[in-house]
C-alpha positions, 0 to 999 in steps of 0.5 A, a space after each residue: 902755223 906752218 904748212 905740215 900743221 895746216 894739213 891736218 886740219 881735217 873734220 870728221 865726216 858722217 857718211 850716210 848710206 841706204 841698205 835694203 831701204 834702211 839709212 845707217 851712218 858711219 863715220 869717216 876720220 883721221 887716224 895716225 901712226 907716228 914713231 919718233 919723227 916719222 908719222 902716217 895719217 890715214 882716212 878710213 874713206 878708201 883705207 888711204 894714206 893721207 900723209 906721210 912725214 919724215 925728214 930729209 938730210 938736213 932734218 927738215 920734215 916734209 910730207 912726201 904723199 900728194 893728197 887734199 886738205 879735207 875728207 871731202 875732196 877724197 870723197 870726190 877724188 878721181 885719181 886715187 890719191 893714197 887709196 886701197 883699189 879694188 876688188 880688182 886693181 888695174 884694168 880689165 878688158 871690156 869689163 867682163 870675164 868668165 870664171 868657171 863657166 859664168 860669164 860676168 859683165 862688170 861695171 865700166 868706168 873707163 870706157 868700155 873697160 873697168 879701172 880699179 874695181 869700177 866707179 864705186 870700188 874700194 876707194 870709195 867706200 867707208 872702211 871700219 876701223 878694227 884696230 889702231 894702236 897710235 905709238 908703241 914699239 910698232 904702231 899699226 891700224 887694221 880696216 876691214 870692209 865686206 864687199 857684197 855678192 854682185 858689187 860692181 858686178 864681182 861675184 861672191 861676198 868678200 871679206 878684206 882686211 888691210 893692216 898698216 904698221 910702222 915696223 922699224 925706223 922709217 918703215 911702213 909695212 902694208 898687209 892686204 888679205 882677202 877671204 872669198 866667203 862663198 864664191 870664187 872671185 878675182 881678187 887684186 888689191 893695190 896701195 895707190 899712193 902718189 910719192 914724190 921724196 922731195 915734199 908733196 909741193 916740190 914740182 915734179 919727180 922726172 929728176 929722181 933715180 928710179 930703179 925697177 927689178 923687173 927685166 920683162 913688163 906686159 905691153 898694152 894696146 892704146 887703151 892700157 889693156 894688156 895684149 897678152 904678151 910678156 916682152 924683155 925691157 932691154 933696149 926699151 924706155 922701160 929699162 931700169 935694171 940700174 938706176 936712172 933718172 925718170 927724165 932720161 927715158 921719158 920722152 920715148 913715150 907718149 906721156 909718160 910711164 903707166 905699165 905693169 913690170 914683172 918682177 924678177 925673182 918671181 918663182 911663183 912662191 910669193 915670197 918678199 923680193 925687192 920691187 924698186 928703189 927711189 932717190 931723190 938727190 936734193 933732199 937725200 930721201 930714198 924709198 925702197 919698196 919690196 913685196 910678195 906680188 908678181 908685178 908692179 906698176 909704175 905710173 907717173 901721174 901723167 893725167 893730172 893737170 890743174 889739180 888743187 891739193 894740199 895747202 892750196 898747192 896746185 899739182 900738174 902732170 908727174 907731181 907724183 909716182 905710183 909703185 903699184 905692187 899687183 897681180 898682172 892687169 887683166 889677168 882674168 882674161 890671160 890664162 898665161 898670167 899668174 891667177 889672181 882668183 881666190 877660192 873659198 877656203 883660201 886667202 889672198 895675201 899680198 905684203 908690201 914693205 916701204 923702207 925709206 932712208 936718207 943718203 947724205 953724200 
C-alpha cells in the first residue's frame, strides 16, 4: 500500500464534553473534497485541513500539508497544523484589552500573552459539519461553531462559519464568516496550514522561492508583540517584493520568519488582492495566495523539533511554511491598526484563495 493511502487510515472519534452538568457527545470525523486528481481532506476538530494532494510536473501525486496520522494527534497538537485559529489569531499583548470602556482579561497561553485564541481556541474544539458536497462542479464543506460569551475571556456570543470549496482546477477557496450575536467583540480568524510544496516529507522549505506583495511589516518586541509601528521592508531580510529563495535572507534573523506583512493595495475596502506566491523548483509546484485581509503572517516553522508526523516522518524546523492572512496582530491594543472589532448586526468576512499550478521549465 502506498504511503499516501496510509495517511488516511483515521478512526472516527467520539468527543465527550460537559455543558451545565450535562454530558454531550459529538462525533469527530474525516471529510474529503475531490476534483480529478486534486483532493483535500479535513477534520471537524478545529475545522482543520489534514491533507492536500496534487501532482507535480511529472504527474506524481504528493500531500503538501504537514500533519498527523490520527485524530488523537490533532487533539494533542501544539503546532496548530491545518487548523482555523481564533477567536483572535496571533498574539494579544498582556492577554488583555479594553473595549467601549470595559477591560477584558483573557486566558494567557504564551507567557503573559494570548496566542491564537488561548489554551482552548477554535483549533481545539469540535465544529459542526453543516454541509458537505464531496464531488461535483464545486465540491465544498461548511463547518460552524458557536463560541459562548466569556469563552477564553472574550465578550459576547459569536457564530462562526468556515466554508472550504474546490472552485476550479487546483483552486481551494476558504471563506470565514462570524456574527456577533449580542456584544461587540474582536474577531480575527486565520487558516494555519503548514505547506511544503515538495511534499510534507521532502525536507525543509528554505530553497523555495517566495514573493510577498507587501512593502511594510509590523515589527515586534522580543515576545513577538507588535510595537505599533509600521515600517518599510526596504533594505531588510523581510523584502520579498520580488521572488527570492527563503534561505537567501533568513540568516539575518535569529530563528526564521514570524512576522505580519502589511499587504499592498490595501485600501480598507477588503477586496481580494495578491498576498504571496511560492515556487518549489524541483516539483514545479506553485502556490498563489490571494485574500481580502489586510495582512499576512509569514512563518517558517521555526519551533518545530523532532515532531513525528504522517507516515512516521519526523518534522524539524522549517519543514513547512505558513502564510496566515489576517488582521494585524494585537490590533485591539493599537488604534492605528485596522480594527478587528465586530459589532452585533455586522458580519466578519475573511476570504482566501489558494491557486496551485505547475511550472515545467
